[in-house]
MIKEMI-14595 format. One line per 2 residues: number of its first residue (from 1); their letters; for each residue x, y, z of N, C-alpha, C, O, CB. Coordinates in steps of 0.1 Angstrom, whole numbers. Glycine has a CB too. Layout:
N
NUM	A	X:Y:Z:X:Y:Z:X:Y:Z:X:Y:Z:X:Y:Z | ...;
***
This chain:
281
1	XX	-279:-498:-823:-281:-496:-808:-274:-483:-804:-262:-480:-808:-275:-508:-800 | -281:-475:-797:-275:-462:-793:-268:-464:-780:-273:-471:-771:-286:-451:-791;
3	XX	-257:-458:-778:-249:-458:-766:-251:-445:-758:-250:-435:-764:-234:-461:-769 | -252:-447:-745:-254:-435:-737:-240:-430:-732:-231:-438:-729:-262:-439:-724;
5	XX	-239:-417:-733:-226:-411:-728:-227:-407:-714:-237:-401:-710:-222:-399:-737 | -217:-411:-706:-217:-408:-692:-208:-396:-690:-196:-396:-693:-211:-420:-684;
7	XX	-214:-385:-684:-206:-373:-681:-197:-376:-669:-202:-382:-659:-215:-361:-678 | -185:-372:-670:-176:-373:-658:-181:-365:-646:-185:-353:-648:-161:-370:-662;
9	XX	-180:-371:-634:-184:-364:-622:-175:-353:-619:-163:-354:-620:-186:-374:-610 | -181:-342:-615:-173:-330:-611:-171:-331:-596:-180:-334:-589:-179:-317:-616;
11	XX	-159:-327:-592:-156:-326:-578:-163:-314:-572:-159:-302:-574:-141:-326:-576 | -173:-317:-564:-181:-305:-558:-173:-298:-548:-177:-287:-543:-194:-310:-553;
13	XX	-162:-304:-543:-154:-297:-532:-144:-287:-538:-138:-279:-530:-147:-307:-524 | -143:-286:-551:-133:-277:-557:-141:-266:-564:-153:-266:-565:-124:-284:-567;
15	XX	-134:-256:-568:-140:-245:-575:-142:-233:-567:-139:-233:-555:-153:-249:-581 | -148:-222:-572:-149:-210:-565:-158:-211:-553:-155:-204:-543:-155:-199:-574;
17	XX	-168:-220:-554:-177:-220:-542:-170:-226:-530:-172:-221:-519:-189:-229:-545 | -162:-236:-532:-155:-242:-521:-144:-232:-515:-142:-232:-503:-148:-255:-525;
19	XX	-138:-225:-524:-128:-215:-520:-135:-205:-512:-129:-200:-502:-121:-209:-532 | -147:-200:-516:-154:-190:-508:-158:-195:-495:-157:-188:-485:-166:-185:-516;
21	XX	-162:-208:-494:-166:-214:-481:-154:-215:-472:-155:-213:-460:-172:-228:-483 | -142:-218:-478:-130:-219:-470:-126:-206:-464:-120:-205:-453:-118:-225:-478;
23	XX	-128:-195:-472:-125:-182:-467:-134:-178:-455:-129:-171:-446:-126:-172:-478 | -146:-183:-456:-156:-179:-445:-153:-186:-432:-158:-181:-422:-170:-182:-450;
25	XX	-145:-197:-432:-142:-204:-420:-132:-196:-412:-121:-193:-417:-137:-218:-423 | -135:-192:-399:-126:-184:-391:-113:-192:-387:-114:-204:-384:-132:-179:-378;
27	XX	-102:-185:-388:-90:-192:-384:-89:-194:-369:-92:-185:-362:-78:-184:-389 | -85:-206:-366:-83:-209:-352:-70:-203:-346:-61:-201:-354:-83:-224:-349;
29	XX	-70:-200:-334:-58:-194:-328:-47:-205:-327:-49:-216:-321:-61:-189:-313 | -36:-202:-333:-25:-211:-333:-15:-208:-322:-10:-196:-321:-18:-211:-347;
31	XX	-12:-217:-314:-2:-216:-303:10:-224:-306:10:-236:-308:-8:-220:-289 | 22:-217:-307:34:-224:-310:39:-233:-299:34:-232:-288:45:-213:-314;
33	XX	48:-242:-303:54:-251:-293:61:-244:-282:61:-248:-271:63:-261:-300 | 68:-233:-286:76:-225:-276:66:-219:-266:69:-218:-254:84:-214:-283;
35	XX	55:-214:-271:45:-208:-262:39:-218:-252:38:-216:-240:33:-202:-270 | 36:-230:-257:31:-241:-249:42:-245:-238:38:-247:-226:28:-254:-257;
37	XX	54:-245:-242:65:-248:-232:65:-237:-221:67:-240:-209:79:-249:-239 | 64:-224:-225:64:-213:-216:52:-213:-207:52:-207:-196:66:-200:-223;
39	XX	41:-219:-211:29:-220:-203:31:-231:-192:26:-230:-181:17:-223:-212 | 37:-243:-196:37:-254:-188:49:-254:-178:48:-257:-167:38:-267:-196;
41	XX	61:-249:-183:73:-250:-176:74:-242:-163:78:-247:-153:85:-247:-184 | 70:-229:-163:72:-221:-151:64:-226:-139:71:-227:-128:67:-207:-154;
43	XX	51:-230:-140:45:-235:-128:51:-248:-123:52:-251:-111:30:-238:-130 | 56:-257:-132:63:-269:-128:75:-266:-120:78:-272:-109:66:-278:-140;
45	XX	83:-257:-125:96:-253:-118:93:-247:-104:100:-249:-95:104:-243:-126 | 82:-239:-104:78:-232:-91:74:-243:-81:78:-242:-69:67:-222:-93;
47	XX	66:-252:-85:62:-263:-76:74:-271:-71:74:-274:-59:52:-272:-83 | 83:-275:-80:94:-283:-76:103:-275:-66:107:-280:-55:103:-287:-88;
49	XX	106:-262:-69:114:-254:-60:107:-252:-46:114:-252:-36:117:-241:-66 | 94:-250:-47:87:-247:-34:87:-260:-26:88:-260:-13:73:-242:-37;
51	XX	85:-272:-32:85:-284:-25:99:-287:-18:100:-292:-7:82:-296:-34 | 109:-283:-25:123:-284:-20:124:-275:-7:130:-279:3:133:-280:-30;
53	XX	118:-263:-8:119:-254:3:111:-259:15:115:-258:26:113:-240:-1 | 99:-265:12:91:-271:23:99:-282:30:98:-283:42:78:-276:17;
55	XX	105:-291:22:113:-302:28:124:-296:37:126:-301:48:118:-311:18 | 131:-286:32:142:-280:40:136:-273:53:142:-275:64:149:-269:32;
57	XX	125:-266:51:119:-259:63:115:-269:74:116:-266:86:107:-251:59 | 110:-281:70:105:-291:80:117:-298:87:115:-303:98:96:-301:73;
59	XX	128:-298:81:139:-306:86:151:-297:91:160:-302:98:145:-315:76 | 150:-284:89:162:-276:93:161:-273:108:151:-272:114:161:-262:85;
61	XX	173:-271:113:174:-267:127:176:-252:128:186:-246:123:187:-274:134 | 166:-245:133:165:-230:133:166:-225:147:161:-231:156:152:-226:126;
63	XX	172:-213:148:172:-207:161:159:-199:163:150:-200:154:184:-197:162 | 157:-192:174:145:-186:177:141:-175:167:129:-174:164:145:-180:191;
65	XX	151:-167:163:148:-157:153:144:-162:140:134:-158:134:161:-148:151 | 151:-172:135:147:-179:122:134:-186:123:126:-185:113:158:-189:118;
67	XX	131:-193:134:119:-199:135:107:-190:136:96:-192:130:119:-208:148 | 109:-178:142:99:-168:142:95:-162:128:84:-161:125:103:-156:151;
69	XX	106:-159:121:104:-154:107:99:-164:97:92:-160:87:117:-148:102 | 102:-177:99:98:-187:90:86:-195:94:84:-206:89:110:-196:87;
71	XX	78:-190:103:66:-197:106:57:-196:94:57:-187:87:59:-190:119 | 49:-207:92:41:-207:80:30:-196:80:27:-191:69:34:-221:79;
73	XX	25:-192:91:16:-181:92:22:-168:88:16:-160:81:10:-180:106 | 35:-167:92:42:-155:88:45:-154:73:44:-144:67:56:-154:96;
75	XX	49:-165:68:52:-166:53:39:-163:46:39:-156:35:58:-180:50 | 28:-169:50:15:-167:43:11:-152:44:7:-146:34:4:-175:50;
77	XX	13:-146:55:9:-132:56:18:-123:47:13:-114:40:11:-127:71 | 31:-125:47:40:-117:39:37:-119:24:38:-110:16:54:-121:42;
79	XX	33:-132:20:30:-135:6:18:-127:2:17:-122:-9:29:-150:4 | 7:-128:10:-5:-121:7:-2:-106:6:-8:-99:-3:-16:-123:18;
81	XX	6:-100:15:9:-86:14:16:-83:1:13:-72:-6:18:-81:26 | 25:-91:-3:33:-89:-15:24:-90:-28:25:-81:-37:44:-100:-17;
83	XX	15:-99:-28:5:-101:-39:-4:-88:-40:-7:-83:-51:-3:-114:-38 | -9:-84:-28:-18:-72:-28:-10:-60:-33:-16:-52:-41:-23:-69:-14;
85	XX	2:-58:-29:10:-46:-34:11:-47:-49:10:-37:-56:24:-46:-27 | 14:-59:-54:16:-61:-68:3:-59:-76:3:-51:-86:22:-75:-71;
87	XX	-7:-65:-72:-20:-64:-80:-26:-50:-80:-30:-45:-90:-30:-74:-75 | -27:-44:-68:-32:-31:-67:-24:-21:-76:-30:-13:-83:-33:-26:-53;
89	XX	-11:-22:-75:-3:-13:-83:-4:-16:-98:-5:-6:-106:12:-15:-79 | -5:-28:-102:-7:-32:-116:-20:-27:-121:-21:-22:-133:-6:-47:-118;
91	XX	-31:-28:-114:-44:-23:-118:-43:-8:-120:-48:-3:-130:-55:-26:-108 | -37:-1:-111:-36:14:-112:-27:18:-124:-30:27:-131:-30:20:-99;
93	XX	-17:10:-127:-9:12:-138:-17:12:-151:-16:20:-160:3:3:-139 | -25:1:-153:-33:-1:-165:-43:10:-166:-46:16:-177:-40:-15:-164;
95	XX	-50:14:-155:-60:24:-155:-55:37:-159:-62:45:-166:-67:25:-141 | -42:40:-155:-36:53:-158:-29:53:-172:-31:62:-180:-26:57:-147;
97	XX	-21:43:-174:-12:43:-186:-19:40:-199:-16:47:-209:-2:32:-184 | -29:31:-199:-36:29:-212:-44:41:-217:-42:44:-229:-45:16:-211;
99	XX	-53:47:-209:-60:59:-214:-50:70:-218:-52:77:-227:-70:64:-204 | -39:72:-210:-30:82:-213:-23:80:-226:-20:89:-234:-20:84:-201;
101	XX	-19:67:-228:-13:63:-241:-22:66:-252:-17:70:-263:-8:49:-240 | -35:62:-251:-44:65:-262:-45:80:-265:-45:84:-276:-58:59:-258;
103	XX	-46:88:-254:-47:103:-256:-35:108:-263:-36:117:-271:-49:110:-243 | -23:102:-260:-11:107:-267:-10:103:-281:0:106:-287:1:103:-259;
105	XX	-19:96:-286:-19:92:-301:-30:100:-308:-32:97:-320:-21:77:-303 | -37:109:-301:-48:116:-307:-45:130:-310:-40:137:-301:-61:115:-298;
107	XX	-48:135:-322:-47:149:-325:-34:156:-321:-23:151:-324:-58:156:-319 | -36:168:-315:-25:176:-312:-16:171:-300:-5:174:-298:-29:190:-308;
109	XX	-22:162:-292:-15:156:-281:-4:147:-285:5:143:-277:-25:148:-272 | -3:143:-298:8:135:-303:21:141:-301:31:135:-299:6:132:-318;
111	XX	21:155:-302:34:162:-300:39:161:-286:51:162:-284:32:177:-303 | 30:158:-276:35:157:-262:39:143:-259:45:141:-248:23:161:-253;
113	XX	37:133:-268:41:119:-265:56:118:-261:59:111:-251:37:111:-276 | 65:123:-269:79:121:-266:83:128:-252:91:122:-245:88:128:-276;
115	XX	76:139:-249:79:145:-236:74:136:-224:82:134:-215:73:159:-235 | 62:131:-225:56:123:-215:64:110:-213:67:106:-202:42:120:-217;
117	XX	68:104:-224:76:91:-223:90:94:-218:95:86:-210:77:85:-237 | 95:106:-221:108:110:-215:107:111:-200:116:107:-193:113:122:-222;
119	XX	97:118:-195:95:119:-181:93:105:-174:99:103:-164:82:128:-178 | 86:96:-181:84:83:-175:97:75:-175:100:68:-166:73:75:-183;
121	XX	105:77:-186:119:71:-186:127:76:-174:134:68:-168:126:74:-199 | 127:89:-172:135:95:-161:130:89:-147:138:87:-139:134:110:-161;
123	XX	117:88:-146:112:83:-133:116:68:-131:119:64:-120:97:83:-133 | 116:60:-142:120:46:-140:136:45:-138:140:35:-132:116:38:-152;
125	XX	143:55:-143:158:55:-141:162:58:-127:173:54:-123:164:64:-151 | 153:64:-119:156:67:-105:156:54:-97:148:45:-100:145:77:-99;
127	XX	165:53:-87:166:41:-79:152:39:-72:146:48:-66:177:43:-68 | 147:27:-73:134:24:-68:133:26:-53:123:31:-48:130:10:-71;
129	XX	143:22:-45:143:23:-31:143:38:-27:137:42:-17:154:16:-24 | 150:46:-35:150:60:-32:137:67:-35:133:75:-27:161:67:-41;
131	XX	130:62:-45:117:68:-48:107:64:-37:99:73:-33:112:62:-62 | 107:52:-32:98:48:-22:101:55:-9:91:60:-3:99:32:-19;
133	XX	113:56:-5:117:63:8:114:78:7:109:84:16:131:61:11 | 117:84:-4:114:99:-6:99:102:-5:95:111:1:120:104:-19;
135	XX	91:93:-12:77:95:-11:72:94:3:63:101:8:69:86:-21 | 77:84:10:73:82:24:77:94:33:69:98:41:80:69:30;
137	XX	89:99:31:93:111:39:84:123:35:80:130:44:108:115:36 | 81:125:23:73:136:18:59:135:24:53:145:29:72:137:3;
139	XX	52:123:23:39:122:28:38:122:43:28:126:48:33:109:23 | 49:118:50:49:119:64:51:133:69:45:137:79:60:110:70;
141	XX	59:141:62:61:155:66:50:164:62:46:173:69:75:160:60 | 44:162:50:34:171:45:22:162:40:20:160:28:39:179:33;
143	XX	14:156:49:3:148:46:-7:155:37:-11:166:42:-3:142:58 | -12:150:26:-22:157:18:-35:157:25:-40:148:31:-23:149:4;
145	XX	-41:169:24:-54:172:31:-54:169:46:-64:167:52:-65:164:24 | -42:169:52:-41:166:66:-43:152:70:-44:149:82:-51:175:73;
147	XX	-44:143:60:-46:129:63:-33:121:62:-26:122:52:-57:123:53 | -30:113:72:-17:105:72:-20:93:63:-29:85:65:-13:101:86;
149	XX	-11:91:53:-12:80:44:-4:68:49:7:70:53:-8:84:29 | -10:56:48:-3:45:53:9:41:44:9:45:33:-12:33:55;
151	XX	18:33:50:29:28:42:25:20:30:32:21:19:39:21:50 | 14:13:31:10:4:20:6:13:8:11:10:-3:-3:-4:24;
153	XX	-1:24:10:-6:32:-2:6:40:-7:6:43:-19:-17:41:3 | 15:44:2:27:51:-4:35:42:-13:40:46:-23:36:56:8;
155	XX	36:29:-8:44:19:-16:36:17:-29:42:15:-40:45:6:-9 | 23:16:-29:15:14:-41:17:26:-51:18:24:-63:0:13:-38;
157	XX	17:38:-46:20:50:-54:33:49:-61:35:51:-73:19:63:-46 | 43:46:-53:57:45:-58:58:33:-69:64:35:-79:67:42:-47;
159	XX	52:22:-66:52:11:-76:44:14:-88:48:10:-99:47:-2:-69 | 33:21:-87:26:26:-99:34:35:-107:34:33:-120:13:33:-94;
161	XX	40:45:-101:49:54:-109:60:46:-116:64:49:-127:55:65:-100 | 66:36:-109:77:28:-114:73:19:-125:81:16:-134:83:20:-103;
163	XX	60:15:-125:56:5:-136:48:11:-147:44:4:-156:47:-5:-130 | 47:25:-148:40:31:-158:46:30:-172:39:28:-182:38:46:-155;
165	XX	59:31:-173:66:32:-185:63:21:-195:60:24:-207:81:33:-183 | 65:8:-191:62:-2:-202:49:-2:-208:47:-4:-220:65:-16:-195;
167	XX	38:0:-199:25:0:-205:22:13:-213:16:12:-224:14:-1:-193 | 27:24:-208:25:37:-216:32:36:-229:25:39:-240:30:49:-208;
169	XX	44:32:-229:52:31:-242:46:21:-252:44:24:-264:66:28:-239 | 42:9:-246:36:-1:-255:22:3:-260:19:-1:-272:35:-14:-248;
171	XX	15:10:-253:2:15:-257:4:24:-269:-3:23:-279:-6:22:-246 | 13:34:-268:15:43:-279:21:36:-291:16:39:-302:25:54:-274;
173	XX	30:27:-289:36:20:-300:26:11:-307:26:10:-319:49:12:-296 | 18:4:-299:8:-5:-304:-2:2:-313:-6:-3:-324:1:-12:-293;
175	XX	-7:13:-308:-17:21:-316:-11:27:-328:-17:27:-339:-24:31:-307 | 1:33:-327:7:39:-338:11:28:-349:13:32:-361:20:47:-334;
177	XX	13:16:-345:17:5:-354:5:0:-362:8:-9:-371:23:-6:-347 | -7:4:-359:-19:-1:-367:-18:4:-381:-15:16:-383:-32:3:-360;
179	XX	-21:-4:-391:-20:0:-405:-30:11:-408:-42:10:-405:-24:-12:-414 | -26:23:-412:-35:34:-415:-46:32:-425:-56:37:-424:-27:46:-419;
181	XX	-43:22:-434:-54:19:-444:-66:13:-437:-77:14:-442:-48:10:-455 | -63:5:-426:-75:-1:-419:-83:9:-412:-95:9:-412:-70:-12:-409;
183	XX	-76:19:-407:-83:30:-400:-91:38:-411:-103:42:-408:-74:40:-393 | -85:41:-422:-92:48:-433:-104:40:-438:-115:46:-441:-83:51:-444;
185	XX	-103:27:-439:-114:18:-443:-125:19:-433:-137:20:-437:-109:4:-445 | -122:19:-420:-133:21:-410:-140:34:-411:-152:35:-410:-127:19:-396;
187	XX	-132:45:-414:-138:58:-415:-147:58:-428:-157:64:-429:-128:69:-416 | -142:50:-438:-150:50:-451:-163:44:-450:-172:47:-458:-142:43:-461;
189	XX	-165:35:-440:-178:28:-439:-187:35:-428:-197:30:-424:-176:13:-435 | -182:47:-424:-191:55:-415:-188:54:-400:-195:59:-392:-205:51:-417;
191	XX	-176:48:-397:-173:47:-382:-168:61:-377:-162:68:-385:-162:37:-380 | -172:64:-365:-166:76:-359:-152:73:-354:-147:62:-354:-176:80:-347;
193	XX	-146:84:-349:-132:82:-344:-132:73:-332:-123:65:-331:-126:96:-340 | -142:74:-323:-143:65:-311:-145:51:-315:-139:42:-310:-154:70:-302;
195	XX	-154:49:-325:-157:35:-330:-144:29:-336:-142:17:-334:-168:35:-340 | -137:37:-344:-125:32:-350:-115:28:-340:-108:17:-341:-119:42:-360;
197	XX	-114:36:-329:-104:32:-318:-108:20:-312:-100:11:-309:-104:44:-308 | -121:18:-308:-125:6:-300:-126:-6:-309:-122:-17:-304:-139:9:-294;
199	XX	-130:-5:-321:-132:-17:-329:-121:-21:-338:-120:-32:-343:-145:-15:-338 | -111:-12:-341:-100:-15:-350:-87:-13:-343:-79:-23:-342:-101:-6:-362;
201	XX	-84:-1:-338:-71:2:-333:-67:-6:-320:-57:-12:-320:-69:16:-331 | -76:-5:-310:-73:-12:-298:-72:-27:-299:-63:-33:-294:-84:-9:-287;
203	XX	-81:-34:-306:-80:-48:-308:-67:-52:-315:-61:-62:-311:-91:-54:-316 | -62:-45:-324:-50:-48:-331:-38:-44:-323:-27:-50:-324:-49:-40:-345;
205	XX	-39:-35:-313:-28:-31:-305:-27:-39:-292:-18:-38:-284:-29:-16:-301 | -38:-47:-289:-38:-55:-277:-26:-63:-274:-21:-63:-263:-51:-64:-277;
207	XX	-20:-71:-284:-8:-79:-281:3:-71:-276:10:-75:-267:-4:-87:-293 | 6:-59:-282:17:-51:-278:14:-45:-264:23:-44:-256:19:-39:-288;
209	XX	2:-41:-262:-2:-35:-249:0:-45:-238:5:-42:-227:-16:-29:-249 | -5:-57:-240:-4:-68:-230:10:-72:-227:13:-76:-216:-13:-80:-234;
211	XX	18:-71:-237:33:-74:-235:38:-64:-225:47:-67:-216:40:-74:-248 | 34:-51:-226:39:-41:-217:33:-43:-203:40:-41:-193:35:-27:-222;
213	XX	21:-48:-202:15:-51:-189:22:-62:-182:25:-62:-170:0:-55:-191 | 26:-73:-190:34:-84:-184:47:-79:-179:52:-83:-168:35:-95:-194;
215	XX	54:-70:-187:67:-65:-182:65:-57:-169:73:-58:-160:73:-56:-193 | 54:-49:-169:52:-41:-157:49:-50:-145:53:-46:-134:40:-31:-159;
217	XX	42:-61:-147:38:-70:-136:51:-75:-129:53:-75:-117:30:-81:-140 | 60:-80:-138:73:-85:-133:81:-75:-126:87:-77:-115:81:-92:-144;
219	XX	81:-63:-132:89:-52:-126:83:-48:-112:91:-46:-103:89:-39:-135 | 70:-47:-111:64:-43:-98:66:-54:-88:68:-51:-76:49:-41:-100;
221	XX	64:-67:-92:66:-78:-83:80:-78:-76:81:-81:-64:63:-91:-90 | 90:-75:-84:103:-75:-79:106:-63:-70:112:-64:-60:113:-75:-90;
223	XX	101:-51:-74:103:-39:-67:95:-39:-54:99:-32:-45:100:-27:-76 | 84:-46:-53:76:-46:-41:84:-52:-29:79:-49:-18:63:-55:-43;
225	XX	94:-59:-31:102:-64:-20:109:-52:-12:113:-54:-1:113:-73:-25 | 110:-40:-18:116:-29:-11:105:-21:-3:109:-12:5:122:-19:-21;
227	XX	93:-25:-4:82:-19:4:84:-21:19:79:-13:27:69:-23:0 | 92:-31:23:95:-33:37:102:-22:44:101:-20:56:102:-46:39;
229	XX	109:-13:37:116:-2:42:107:9:48:112:17:56:126:4:32 | 95:9:44:85:19:49:74:12:56:63:17:57:80:28:37;
231	XX	76:0:61:66:-8:69:54:-11:61:43:-10:66:63:0:81 | 55:-14:48:44:-18:40:42:-33:38:34:-37:30:45:-11:26;
233	XX	51:-40:44:50:-55:44:56:-61:31:64:-55:24:35:-59:45 | 52:-73:29:57:-80:17:68:-90:21:73:-90:32:62:-71:7;
235	XX	72:-98:11:82:-108:14:96:-102:16:105:-108:21:83:-117:2 | 98:-89:13:110:-82:15:113:-82:30:125:-80:34:110:-69:10;
237	XX	103:-83:39:106:-82:53:115:-94:58:124:-92:66:92:-83:61 | 112:-106:52:121:-117:56:135:-115:51:145:-118:58:115:-130:49;
239	XX	136:-110:39:150:-108:33:157:-97:41:169:-98:44:149:-103:18 | 150:-86:44:156:-75:51:160:-79:65:171:-75:70:147:-63:52;
241	XX	152:-87:72:155:-92:85:168:-101:85:177:-100:93:144:-100:91 | 169:-109:75:181:-118:73:193:-109:71:204:-113:76:179:-127:62;
243	XX	192:-99:63:204:-90:61:208:-83:73:220:-81:77:201:-80:49 | 198:-78:81:201:-70:93:207:-78:104:216:-74:111:188:-63:98;
245	XX	202:-91:105:207:-99:116:217:-110:112:220:-119:119:195:-106:123 | 221:-109:99:231:-118:94:227:-133:95:234:-141:99:245:-116:101;
247	XX	214:-135:91:209:-149:91:208:-153:76:199:-149:69:194:-149:98 | 217:-162:72:218:-166:58:205:-173:54:201:-172:43:230:-175:57;
249	XX	200:-181:63:187:-189:59:176:-179:56:168:-182:47:183:-198:71 | 175:-168:63:164:-158:60:167:-151:47:158:-149:39:163:-148:71;
251	XX	179:-148:44:183:-141:31:179:-150:20:172:-146:10:198:-138:31 | 183:-163:20:180:-172:9:165:-175:8:160:-175:-3:187:-186:11;
253	XX	158:-176:19:144:-178:19:136:-167:13:128:-168:4:138:-181:33 | 140:-154:17:133:-143:12:136:-141:-3:126:-139:-11:138:-130:19;
255	XX	148:-143:-7:151:-142:-22:144:-152:-30:139:-150:-41:166:-143:-24 | 144:-165:-25:138:-176:-32:123:-173:-33:117:-175:-44:140:-189:-25;
257	XX	116:-170:-23:101:-168:-23:98:-156:-32:88:-157:-40:96:-165:-9 | 106:-145:-32:103:-134:-41:105:-138:-56:97:-135:-64:112:-122:-38;
259	XX	115:-146:-58:118:-150:-72:107:-160:-77:102:-158:-88:131:-158:-73 | 102:-169:-68:92:-178:-72:79:-171:-75:71:-174:-84:90:-189:-62;
261	XX	76:-161:-66:63:-153:-68:64:-145:-81:54:-144:-88:61:-144:-56 | 75:-139:-84:77:-131:-96:75:-140:-108:69:-136:-118:91:-124:-96;
263	XX	80:-152:-107:79:-162:-119:64:-166:-121:60:-167:-132:88:-174:-116 | 57:-168:-110:43:-171:-111:35:-159:-117:26:-161:-125:37:-175:-97;
265	XX	38:-147:-112:31:-135:-117:34:-133:-132:25:-130:-140:35:-123:-109 | 46:-136:-136:50:-135:-151:42:-145:-159:38:-142:-170:65:-136:-153;
267	XX	41:-157:-153:33:-168:-160:19:-164:-161:12:-166:-171:35:-181:-152 | 13:-158:-150:-1:-154:-151:-3:-143:-161:-13:-142:-168:-6:-149:-137;
269	XX	7:-134:-162:6:-123:-172:7:-129:-186:1:-123:-195:18:-113:-170 | 15:-139:-188:16:-145:-201:2:-152:-205:-2:-151:-217:27:-156:-202;
271	XX	-4:-158:-195:-17:-164:-198:-28:-153:-201:-36:-155:-210:-22:-172:-186 | -27:-142:-194:-36:-131:-197:-34:-125:-211:-43:-122:-218:-35:-120:-186;
273	XX	-21:-125:-215:-18:-119:-228:-23:-129:-239:-28:-124:-249:-2:-118:-229 | -22:-142:-237:-27:-151:-247:-43:-151:-247:-49:-152:-258:-23:-165:-244;
275	XX	-49:-149:-235:-64:-149:-235:-70:-137:-242:-80:-137:-247:-68:-150:-220 | -63:-125:-241:-68:-113:-247:-64:-111:-261:-68:-101:-268:-64:-101:-238;
277	XX	-55:-119:-266:-50:-118:-280:-62:-121:-290:-67:-132:-289:-38:-126:-283 | -65:-112:-299:-76:-115:-309:-72:-127:-318:-60:-129:-320:-79:-103:-318;
279	XX	-82:-135:-322:-79:-146:-331:-73:-141:-344:-77:-131:-350:-92:-154:-333 | -64:-149:-349:-58:-146:-362:-46:-136:-361:-40:-133:-372:-68:-140:-371;
281	X	-42:-132:-349:-31:-123:-347:-20:-130:-340:-9:-125:-338:-35:-110:-339;
***
């Protein structure tokens, strides 16, 4: 009687084919526990602190000056002004600093990068209130093209100048930190200089650039409180009124609202940074 031999079954999930298939699967974006905590914690703290302020505001005994400054309509108006100052300035910072940073990593302009960054460093080292007030005096005394510029746009200009450095520096550092072999590989497959920049260098530099944008957002949000000195509005009006009239409640309210808004803006910047980060980085 002949006996049949049974071949052992091979594991079809192992071997080179499975390994190749595993390589083809794109890696999912991994978010650390610390990042999750930083996403959830700030808005929770802001809500708790703001609810505490609402309870105090509804039960506090205020004089006529305090009641006028702490009306809900007044607080809403000052908050909207503060957010507008911050967002408009931040958009202008990105529009100016990112292209300038890219240019300073190209060709002969690389030699000018230390000079431009040094000038930006010097500008940020200047007292912010001094920069805002000096620009206001200059534009009031010598209006460009004979047009009087409002305090809002003067404050936006000052905040834009003040927030340029983090984005400019991080753009230069991010692009210069890209592995040169990746750039050479792109050139080797026929990419132009512009294609290499858009498809290789900028995507890899995005995390560093967005970190600079988040830093600039927080810096601008805090400095925008000084716009009240040139009648540009913002939450600094409440704080400045409290300091001028020695109203402790107004000082604390202004400082608290500015801090909570800055925390929320930093949180939004962190979300934007995570959303724009390429997968696998």
